[in-house]
C-alpha positions as YAML, in Angstrom:
chain: A
units: angstrom
residues:
- id: 1
  name: MET
  ca: [-94.38, 27.01, -16.43]
- id: 2
  name: ILE
  ca: [-92.84, 25.41, -13.21]
- id: 3
  name: PHE
  ca: [-91.67, 28.93, -12.17]
- id: 4
  name: ALA
  ca: [-95.22, 30.56, -12.75]
- id: 5
  name: VAL
  ca: [-96.94, 27.80, -10.44]
- id: 6
  name: ILE
  ca: [-94.29, 28.09, -7.83]
- id: 7
  name: LEU
  ca: [-94.99, 31.95, -8.19]
- id: 8
  name: ILE
  ca: [-98.56, 31.79, -7.74]
- id: 9
  name: VAL
  ca: [-98.41, 29.07, -4.81]
- id: 10
  name: PHE
  ca: [-95.81, 30.53, -2.52]
- id: 11
  name: GLY
  ca: [-95.60, 34.16, -3.66]
- id: 12
  name: PRO
  ca: [-92.59, 36.43, -4.68]
- id: 13
  name: ARG
  ca: [-91.45, 36.95, -1.03]
- id: 14
  name: ARG
  ca: [-90.94, 33.23, -0.30]
- id: 15
  name: ILE
  ca: [-89.06, 32.17, -3.65]
- id: 16
  name: PRO
  ca: [-85.50, 33.09, -2.32]
- id: 17
  name: GLU
  ca: [-85.83, 31.14, 0.87]
- id: 18
  name: ILE
  ca: [-87.46, 28.13, -0.99]
- id: 19
  name: GLY
  ca: [-84.43, 28.53, -3.33]
- id: 20
  name: ARG
  ca: [-81.94, 28.47, -0.61]
- id: 21
  name: THR
  ca: [-83.68, 25.17, 0.98]
- id: 22
  name: LEU
  ca: [-83.80, 23.73, -2.49]
- id: 23
  name: GLY
  ca: [-80.01, 24.34, -2.68]
- id: 24
  name: LYS
  ca: [-78.91, 23.21, 0.67]
- id: 25
  name: ALA
  ca: [-81.06, 20.03, 0.08]
- id: 26
  name: LEU
  ca: [-79.29, 19.16, -3.44]
- id: 27
  name: ALA
  ca: [-75.90, 19.76, -1.54]
- id: 28
  name: GLU
  ca: [-76.82, 17.47, 1.26]
- id: 29
  name: PHE
  ca: [-77.70, 14.94, -1.22]
- id: 30
  name: ARG
  ca: [-74.72, 15.50, -3.54]
- id: 31
  name: LYS
  ca: [-72.54, 15.06, -0.26]
- id: 32
  name: ALA
  ca: [-74.62, 11.80, 0.76]
- id: 33
  name: THR
  ca: [-74.09, 10.15, -2.63]
- id: 34
  name: ASP
  ca: [-70.66, 10.91, -3.15]
- id: 35
  name: ASP
  ca: [-69.85, 9.47, 0.48]
- id: 36
  name: LEU
  ca: [-72.02, 6.46, -0.62]
- id: 37
  name: LYS
  ca: [-69.94, 6.05, -3.69]
- id: 38
  name: GLY
  ca: [-66.64, 6.65, -1.76]
- id: 39
  name: THR
  ca: [-67.59, 4.03, 0.75]
- id: 40
  name: ILE
  ca: [-68.41, 1.22, -2.14]
- id: 41
  name: GLU
  ca: [-65.31, 1.91, -3.97]
- id: 42
  name: ARG
  ca: [-63.38, 1.46, -0.81]
- id: 43
  name: GLU
  ca: [-65.13, -1.54, -0.34]
- id: 44
  name: VAL
  ca: [-64.59, -3.10, -3.91]
- id: 45
  name: ARG
  ca: [-60.77, -2.16, -3.89]
- id: 46
  name: LEU
  ca: [-60.65, -4.20, -0.36]
- id: 47
  name: GLU
  ca: [-62.18, -7.20, -1.88]
- id: 48
  name: GLU
  ca: [-59.52, -6.69, -4.88]
- id: 49
  name: LEU
  ca: [-56.90, -6.73, -2.39]
- id: 50
  name: LYS
  ca: [-58.22, -9.79, -0.32]
- id: 51
  name: LYS
  ca: [-58.18, -11.76, -3.69]
- id: 52
  name: ILE
  ca: [-54.44, -10.46, -4.67]
- id: 53
  name: THR
  ca: [-53.02, -10.74, -1.26]
- id: 54
  name: PRO
  ca: [-52.74, -14.66, -1.21]
- id: 55
  name: ALA
  ca: [-50.61, -14.86, -4.65]
- id: 56
  name: VAL
  ca: [-48.62, -12.00, -3.54]
- id: 57
  name: MET
  ca: [-47.68, -13.51, 0.01]
- id: 58
  name: ALA
  ca: [-47.19, -17.20, -1.01]
- id: 59
  name: PRO
  ca: [-43.62, -16.46, -2.08]
- id: 60
  name: PHE
  ca: [-42.90, -14.67, 1.27]
- id: 61
  name: GLU
  ca: [-44.57, -17.30, 3.34]
- id: 62
  name: VAL
  ca: [-42.26, -20.23, 2.13]
- id: 63
  name: VAL
  ca: [-39.10, -18.03, 2.65]
- id: 64
  name: SER
  ca: [-40.56, -17.17, 6.30]
- id: 65
  name: ARG
  ca: [-41.25, -20.69, 7.08]
- id: 66
  name: SER
  ca: [-37.83, -22.08, 5.75]
- id: 67
  name: GLU
  ca: [-35.33, -23.06, 8.03]
- id: 68
  name: PRO
  ca: [-32.65, -20.01, 8.39]
- id: 69
  name: GLU
  ca: [-29.55, -20.44, 6.67]
- id: 70
  name: PRO
  ca: [-26.24, -19.64, 9.09]
- id: 71
  name: VAL
  ca: [-24.47, -16.38, 8.30]
- id: 72
  name: LEU
  ca: [-20.89, -16.63, 7.59]
- id: 73
  name: GLU
  ca: [-18.16, -14.60, 8.65]
- id: 74
  name: PRO
  ca: [-16.74, -12.14, 5.96]
- id: 75
  name: ALA
  ca: [-13.22, -12.59, 4.36]
- id: 76
  name: PRO
  ca: [-10.57, -10.22, 5.79]
- id: 77
  name: ALA
  ca: [-10.01, -7.26, 3.58]
- id: 78
  name: VAL
  ca: [-7.26, -7.89, 1.01]
- id: 79
  name: ASP
  ca: [-5.79, -4.48, 1.70]
- id: 80
  name: SER
  ca: [-5.48, -4.82, 5.39]
- id: 81
  name: PRO
  ca: [-1.82, -5.66, 6.47]
- id: 82
  name: LEU
  ca: [-0.78, -9.18, 8.20]
- id: 83
  name: PRO
  ca: [0.28, -8.66, 11.89]
- id: 84
  name: ALA
  ca: [3.79, -9.02, 11.13]
- id: 85
  name: GLU
  ca: [3.62, -6.18, 8.39]
- id: 86
  name: ARG
  ca: [2.24, -3.81, 11.30]
- id: 87
  name: GLY
  ca: [5.18, -4.76, 13.54]
- id: 88
  name: GLU
  ca: [3.24, -6.93, 16.09]
- id: 89
  name: GLY
  ca: [5.02, -9.82, 17.31]
- id: 90
  name: GLN
  ca: [8.36, -8.61, 16.64]
- id: 91
  name: GLY
  ca: [9.65, -7.79, 19.84]
- id: 92
  name: GLU
  ca: [7.98, -4.45, 20.05]
- id: 93
  name: GLY
  ca: [5.97, -3.94, 23.40]
- id: 94
  name: PRO
  ca: [6.86, -4.74, 26.96]
- id: 95
  name: PRO
  ca: [9.92, -6.99, 27.54]
- id: 96
  name: GLN
  ca: [8.99, -10.44, 28.85]
- id: 97
  name: THR
  ca: [10.86, -12.17, 31.33]
- id: 98
  name: ALA
  ca: [11.61, -15.88, 31.46]
...
């Protein structure tokens, strides 16, 4: 019924042109609604992150505001030889004059 009215009003020559125009308009409308939907979803996620961030960051703020602990020197490895075992201090090297 609708097609018959369009055929009578616009004629058979303009129907393809009207179809293309309608298709382009629907594609633009679909693109605009997808963009709007994406923007709304992004804003909702941003608000959720703003709510979650203080709870997640609280432990880090406590650590970052506390006084830093001193770094201790590492203990020497057990496998390393002592200076006497390496031959140091046992008369090797240049002769010393008294």
